[in-house]
C-alpha positions as CSV (number, residue, x, y, z in Angstrom):
1,M,-9.2,-1.6,-20.6
2,S,-5.4,-1.5,-21.5
3,S,-2.8,-4.2,-21.3
4,L,-5.4,-6.9,-20.7
5,P,-4.3,-10.4,-19.6
6,R,-4.7,-13.1,-22.3
7,R,-6.3,-15.6,-19.9
8,I,-7.8,-15.4,-16.5
9,I,-9.4,-17.7,-13.9
10,V,-12.1,-16.4,-11.6
11,K,-13.0,-18.4,-8.5
12,V,-16.2,-17.7,-6.5
13,G,-17.1,-19.3,-3.2
14,T,-20.2,-20.7,-1.7
15,A,-20.8,-17.5,0.3
16,L,-21.0,-15.5,-2.9
17,V,-23.1,-18.1,-4.9
18,T,-25.8,-18.3,-2.2
19,R,-27.5,-15.9,0.2
20,A,-27.6,-16.5,4.0
21,D,-30.8,-18.6,3.6
22,G,-29.1,-20.9,1.1
23,K,-30.9,-19.6,-2.0
24,L,-29.1,-18.3,-5.1
25,A,-27.7,-14.8,-5.0
26,L,-29.0,-14.0,-8.4
27,G,-28.1,-10.3,-8.5
28,R,-24.5,-11.0,-7.5
29,L,-24.1,-13.8,-10.0
30,G,-25.8,-11.7,-12.7
31,A,-23.2,-9.0,-12.2
32,L,-20.4,-11.5,-12.4
33,A,-21.8,-12.9,-15.7
34,E,-21.9,-9.4,-17.1
35,Q,-18.2,-8.9,-16.2
36,L,-17.2,-12.2,-17.8
37,H,-19.2,-11.1,-20.9
38,E,-17.2,-7.9,-21.1
39,L,-13.9,-9.8,-20.9
40,R,-14.9,-12.2,-23.6
41,E,-15.9,-9.2,-25.8
42,A,-12.4,-7.9,-25.2
43,K,-10.9,-11.2,-26.4
44,V,-9.9,-12.3,-22.9
45,E,-10.2,-16.0,-22.3
46,V,-12.1,-16.8,-19.1
47,V,-12.4,-19.9,-16.9
48,L,-14.8,-19.8,-14.0
49,V,-14.3,-22.0,-10.9
50,S,-17.4,-22.1,-8.7
51,S,-18.3,-23.6,-5.4
52,G,-21.9,-23.8,-4.2
53,A,-23.2,-27.1,-5.4
54,V,-23.4,-28.7,-1.9
55,G,-25.0,-25.6,-0.4
56,L,-27.6,-25.4,-3.2
57,G,-28.3,-29.1,-2.9
58,A,-28.7,-28.9,0.8
59,E,-31.4,-26.2,0.4
60,R,-33.2,-28.1,-2.3
61,L,-33.2,-31.4,-0.4
62,G,-34.5,-29.7,2.8
63,F,-31.5,-30.0,5.1
64,E,-31.9,-27.6,7.9
65,R,-28.1,-27.0,8.2
66,R,-25.1,-27.8,6.0
67,P,-24.5,-31.6,6.2
68,T,-21.2,-33.0,7.5
69,K,-21.5,-36.7,6.6
70,I,-19.8,-37.5,3.4
71,V,-22.8,-39.4,1.9
72,D,-25.1,-36.5,2.7
73,R,-22.7,-34.0,1.1
74,Q,-22.5,-36.2,-2.0
75,A,-26.3,-36.3,-2.2
76,C,-26.5,-32.6,-1.9
77,A,-23.8,-32.2,-4.5
78,A,-25.9,-34.4,-6.9
79,A,-28.9,-32.2,-6.4
80,G,-27.0,-28.9,-6.5
81,Q,-24.6,-29.4,-9.5
82,G,-27.3,-29.4,-12.0
83,A,-28.8,-26.2,-10.5
84,L,-25.4,-24.5,-10.5
85,I,-24.5,-25.2,-14.1
86,A,-28.1,-24.4,-15.2
87,L,-27.7,-21.0,-13.5
88,Y,-24.4,-20.1,-15.2
89,D,-25.5,-21.5,-18.5
90,G,-28.7,-19.5,-18.5
91,L,-26.9,-16.2,-17.5
92,L,-24.1,-16.7,-20.0
93,R,-26.4,-17.8,-22.9
94,R,-28.4,-14.6,-22.5
95,L,-25.2,-12.7,-23.1
96,G,-24.2,-14.9,-26.1
97,H,-21.8,-17.3,-24.5
98,T,-21.7,-21.0,-23.9
99,A,-20.9,-22.5,-20.5
100,A,-19.2,-25.9,-20.4
101,Q,-19.3,-27.8,-17.1
102,V,-16.1,-29.6,-16.0
103,L,-16.3,-31.7,-12.9
104,L,-12.9,-32.8,-11.4
105,T,-11.7,-35.1,-8.6
106,E,-8.3,-35.5,-7.1
107,D,-7.6,-38.5,-9.3
108,D,-7.7,-36.2,-12.3
109,F,-4.5,-34.5,-11.0
110,L,-2.7,-37.5,-9.4
111,H,-2.2,-39.3,-12.7
112,R,-0.1,-37.5,-15.3
113,E,-2.1,-38.7,-18.3
114,Q,-5.4,-37.7,-16.9
115,Y,-3.9,-34.3,-15.8
116,L,-2.8,-33.7,-19.4
117,N,-6.2,-34.8,-20.7
118,V,-8.0,-32.3,-18.4
119,H,-5.9,-29.4,-19.6
120,A,-6.2,-30.4,-23.3
121,T,-9.9,-30.3,-22.9
122,L,-9.8,-26.9,-21.2
123,E,-7.5,-25.6,-24.0
124,R,-10.0,-26.8,-26.6
125,L,-13.0,-25.3,-24.9
126,L,-11.2,-21.9,-24.7
127,A,-10.2,-22.2,-28.3
128,V,-13.8,-22.6,-29.5
129,G,-14.9,-19.7,-27.3
130,A,-16.7,-21.5,-24.5
131,I,-16.4,-20.5,-20.8
132,P,-15.5,-23.6,-18.8
133,V,-17.3,-23.7,-15.4
134,I,-15.2,-25.9,-13.1
135,N,-16.2,-27.5,-9.8
136,E,-14.9,-30.2,-7.6
137,N,-17.0,-33.3,-8.3
138,D,-18.4,-33.8,-4.8
139,T,-20.9,-36.4,-6.0
140,V,-18.2,-39.0,-6.4
141,S,-15.3,-37.6,-4.3
142,T,-14.6,-39.1,-0.9
143,A,-11.3,-37.9,0.6
144,E,-11.5,-34.4,-0.8
145,I,-15.1,-33.8,0.1
146,A,-14.3,-34.2,3.8
147,L,-13.2,-31.0,5.5
148,R,-9.5,-30.2,4.8
149,T,-8.5,-33.8,4.0
150,G,-7.5,-33.7,0.4
151,E,-3.7,-33.1,0.0
152,V,-3.9,-32.1,-3.7
153,F,-7.1,-30.1,-3.2
154,G,-9.7,-30.2,-0.5
155,D,-11.5,-27.1,-1.8
156,N,-12.0,-25.1,-4.9
157,D,-9.4,-22.5,-4.0
158,R,-6.6,-24.9,-4.5
159,L,-8.3,-26.4,-7.5
160,S,-8.4,-23.0,-9.1
161,A,-4.7,-22.6,-8.5
162,L,-4.0,-26.0,-10.1
163,V,-6.2,-25.1,-13.1
164,A,-4.4,-21.7,-13.4
165,A,-1.0,-23.5,-13.5
166,G,-2.2,-26.0,-16.0
167,V,-3.5,-23.6,-18.5
168,D,-0.8,-20.9,-18.0
169,A,-3.3,-18.3,-16.8
170,D,-2.0,-14.7,-16.5
171,L,-4.3,-13.8,-13.6
172,L,-6.3,-15.7,-11.0
173,I,-8.9,-13.7,-9.1
174,L,-10.1,-15.4,-5.9
175,L,-13.4,-13.8,-4.9
176,T,-14.5,-14.0,-1.3
177,D,-16.8,-12.3,1.1
178,V,-14.1,-9.9,2.4
179,D,-12.2,-7.3,0.4
180,A,-8.6,-8.5,1.1
181,V,-6.3,-10.4,3.3
182,Y,-5.9,-8.7,6.7
183,T,-3.3,-9.1,9.3
184,K,-6.1,-10.2,11.6
185,P,-9.7,-11.2,10.9
186,P,-11.5,-8.0,9.7
187,G,-13.2,-6.2,12.4
188,E,-10.7,-7.1,15.1
189,P,-8.8,-4.1,16.6
190,G,-5.6,-3.4,14.7
191,A,-6.5,-5.4,11.6
192,E,-4.8,-4.0,8.5
193,R,-5.2,-4.8,4.8
194,I,-2.2,-6.4,3.2
195,A,-1.8,-4.9,-0.2
196,V,0.9,-7.2,-1.5
197,Y,1.4,-10.5,0.2
198,E,4.9,-11.8,0.8
199,D,6.1,-15.1,2.2
200,D,7.0,-13.5,5.5
201,S,3.7,-11.6,5.8
202,D,2.3,-11.9,9.3
203,V,-1.4,-13.0,9.2
204,Q,-3.7,-14.4,11.9
205,I,-6.2,-16.7,10.2
206,G,-9.8,-16.8,11.4
207,S,-12.3,-19.6,11.0
208,L,-13.4,-21.5,7.9
209,S,-15.7,-19.7,5.6
210,A,-19.4,-19.8,6.4
211,G,-21.0,-22.6,4.3
212,G,-17.8,-23.5,2.5
213,R,-14.6,-25.5,3.1
214,G,-12.1,-22.8,2.3
215,G,-11.5,-19.8,4.4
216,M,-8.7,-17.2,4.1
217,G,-6.0,-19.7,5.0
218,S,-7.0,-21.9,2.0
219,K,-7.0,-18.9,-0.3
220,I,-3.5,-17.8,0.8
221,V,-2.2,-21.3,0.1
222,A,-3.9,-21.4,-3.3
223,A,-2.6,-18.0,-4.2
224,Q,1.0,-18.9,-3.2
225,I,0.8,-22.1,-5.4
226,A,-0.5,-20.2,-8.4
227,A,2.1,-17.4,-8.0
228,R,4.9,-19.9,-7.8
229,C,3.6,-21.4,-11.1
230,G,3.8,-18.0,-12.8
231,T,0.3,-16.6,-12.4
232,K,-0.5,-13.3,-10.7
233,V,-3.2,-13.6,-8.0
234,V,-5.6,-11.2,-6.4
235,I,-7.9,-12.0,-3.4
236,A,-10.8,-9.5,-3.3
237,S,-14.4,-9.1,-2.5
238,G,-17.0,-10.8,-4.8
239,R,-19.7,-8.7,-3.2
240,D,-18.6,-5.7,-5.3
241,P,-20.5,-5.9,-8.6
242,S,-17.6,-4.5,-10.7
243,I,-14.5,-5.8,-8.9
244,V,-13.4,-8.2,-11.7
245,R,-13.7,-5.4,-14.2
246,R,-11.5,-3.1,-12.1
247,L,-8.9,-5.8,-11.2
248,V,-8.4,-6.8,-14.8
249,A,-7.9,-3.1,-15.7
250,G,-5.1,-2.9,-13.1
251,S,-6.7,-1.8,-9.8
252,T,-4.6,-2.3,-6.7
253,E,-7.6,-3.2,-4.6
254,G,-7.6,-6.5,-2.6
255,T,-4.4,-8.4,-1.8
256,H,-2.0,-9.1,-4.7
257,F,0.5,-12.0,-5.0
258,H,3.2,-11.4,-7.6
259,A,3.8,-14.1,-10.2
260,R,7.2,-15.8,-9.9
261,V,9.4,-17.5,-12.5
262,A,7.6,-20.7,-13.2
263,G,9.1,-24.1,-13.8
264,S,7.9,-26.5,-16.6
265,K,4.4,-27.9,-16.6
266,R,5.9,-31.2,-15.6
267,Q,7.6,-29.7,-12.6
268,R,4.5,-27.9,-11.6
269,W,2.6,-31.1,-11.7
270,M,5.1,-32.9,-9.5
271,A,5.3,-30.1,-7.0
272,F,1.6,-29.3,-6.5
273,A,-0.8,-31.6,-8.4
274,T,0.3,-34.9,-6.9
275,T,0.1,-36.7,-3.6
276,P,3.5,-38.4,-3.0
277,A,3.2,-42.1,-2.9
278,G,6.1,-42.4,-0.5
279,T,9.0,-40.6,1.1
280,L,12.8,-40.7,0.7
281,T,14.7,-39.3,3.7
282,I,18.2,-38.0,2.7
283,N,21.3,-37.0,4.5
284,A,22.8,-33.5,4.6
285,G,25.2,-34.3,1.7
286,A,22.4,-35.3,-0.6
287,R,20.4,-32.2,0.3
288,E,23.4,-30.1,-0.6
289,A,23.8,-32.0,-3.9
290,L,20.2,-31.5,-4.8
291,T,19.7,-27.9,-3.9
292,R,23.2,-26.5,-4.7
293,R,24.5,-28.6,-7.5
294,N,21.4,-29.7,-9.4
295,A,22.5,-33.3,-8.9
296,S,20.6,-36.6,-9.1
297,L,19.6,-38.4,-5.9
298,L,21.9,-41.4,-5.5
299,P,21.2,-44.3,-3.1
300,I,24.2,-43.3,-1.0
301,G,22.4,-40.2,0.0
302,V,19.2,-41.9,1.2
303,T,18.8,-42.9,4.8
304,A,15.2,-44.2,4.9
305,V,12.3,-45.2,2.7
306,T,8.7,-44.8,3.8
307,G,5.6,-46.0,2.0
308,T,4.8,-48.6,-0.6
309,F,5.1,-47.4,-4.2
310,P,6.0,-48.8,-7.7
311,A,8.8,-47.6,-9.9
312,G,7.8,-44.4,-11.6
313,A,5.8,-43.0,-8.7
314,V,6.1,-39.4,-7.5
315,V,7.8,-39.4,-4.0
316,A,8.6,-36.7,-1.5
317,V,12.2,-36.1,-0.6
318,V,12.8,-34.8,2.9
319,D,16.0,-33.8,4.9
320,P,17.2,-35.3,8.2
321,E,14.7,-33.1,10.1
322,G,11.8,-34.2,7.9
323,K,11.5,-30.9,6.1
324,P,10.5,-31.1,2.4
325,V,13.4,-30.6,0.0
326,A,12.0,-31.8,-3.3
327,R,9.6,-34.1,-5.1
328,G,10.6,-36.4,-7.9
329,I,9.8,-39.5,-10.0
330,C,11.5,-42.5,-8.5
331,A,13.1,-44.9,-10.8
332,K,12.8,-47.8,-8.4
333,S,10.0,-49.3,-6.3
334,A,9.9,-48.8,-2.5
335,A,11.2,-52.3,-1.9
336,D,14.1,-51.8,-4.3
337,C,14.9,-48.4,-2.8
338,A,15.0,-49.9,0.7
339,E,17.5,-52.5,-0.4
340,L,19.7,-49.9,-2.0
341,V,19.8,-47.4,1.0
342,G,23.3,-46.1,1.5
343,A,24.7,-48.2,-1.4
344,I,27.7,-46.8,-3.3
345,G,28.2,-46.9,-7.1
346,Q,24.5,-47.3,-8.0
347,K,22.4,-45.5,-10.6
348,P,20.2,-42.6,-9.4
349,L,17.0,-43.3,-7.6
350,V,15.7,-40.0,-8.8
351,H,17.4,-38.4,-11.8
352,R,18.0,-34.7,-11.8
353,N,15.6,-34.3,-14.8
354,D,12.9,-35.8,-12.7
355,V,13.3,-33.5,-9.6
356,V,11.5,-30.3,-8.6
357,L,12.8,-28.4,-5.6
358,L,10.3,-27.1,-3.1
359,G,10.5,-23.6,-1.6
360,A,8.0,-22.1,0.8
361,K,4.4,-22.9,-0.2
């Protein structure tokens, strides 16, 4: 391998971890472990983000089909998480590596201090040579365990993007059960592989993934987030036993998302790892000042305040049509902001140092 990335994230979905009958896909996961071993031997730092705990737990607890009730999914996660980490630990230990389980919930991203603590832990694990194995903590999660409800992450695709952004990964590989993103669901007439995904790429998204919560739409959103945070992303087939090896070596297989110039870690946190506590609607003049002149947001430019939030909360900033313009840390509470709407000669509600502009996600 030449010009290897320094640090990569590999994400595998439920459809790859388990077979159609819900049991572990041992051969496939063994091949993945071998590839991670090769990367570690080549001094590449590796983080694995893996789904599959709920599916494994459902099989072990005797559910005939994948449960939809939150409490049942939590129970299945409790039964499946131990089996999942035991599998990875066993495979990696045979190859001379240590797996370190990291279970995360949405709250770990919403609060800046916890967010920093998570990534400090990941940095330390990588520094001592461990391979972090990350999963959403479905045992205690509530909002994000429900299908497509979590705004920060409702699936491990988005979680892997946030982890990639937090640890400055060079490459994120999203492994799925198809070999790329297609213009239409694979198998439909006229479906064509998209080699390089652009914001204006025309894609017809199919159904959710079998057994999981993601699907191709989730992977595209996650890939766009990671790319905007400075990480190259590839969506490819995890059914290929050597795909990671080839992608790291520079293969053009799959669908590639080019890394963009990233903002600071603080800006990335505001833009993608938080759920806004409220919304400030601004007029056209304030939108121009924010987007064109790198200005602070003054009360005179605010036309409405939505939500209840304390001073210091992250808020969404939207234009008169309700389109997202920015996110920022508000210096005032919602009640104080409401009293200052349209006021002249006041200090900024959101200082320019506390604003991140939002482009297409």
